C-alpha positions, 0 to 999 in steps of 0.5 A: 653282784648287781644289787637289783639282780640279787633282789630279783633272784631273792624275790623270785625264790621267795615267791616260789617257796611261798606258793609252791612249798613242796619244791622249797629244796629245789629252789634253795638249790637254785639259790646256791647255784646262783651264789656259786655263779656270783663267785665266778665273776661272770657277766650279769647277763650270763648269771641271769641266763643261768639262774633262769635256766635252773628256775626253768628246770624247777618249773619243768619238775612242777609240770611233771609232778602236776601231770 
């Protein structure tokens, strides 16, 4: 996997966990999904798209919780 992509994903996950600890489990699931995507040897763009999709799901979860 591209090291910049890996660092970006880790940084995003760390920031979300730091500022929204109540969704730590959801973010960790996203990271596990990212790792499984890496195993599939798909293109970097596809990896990034999928990771953003799952992080978007976490954001929707937060928005619903806040409402």
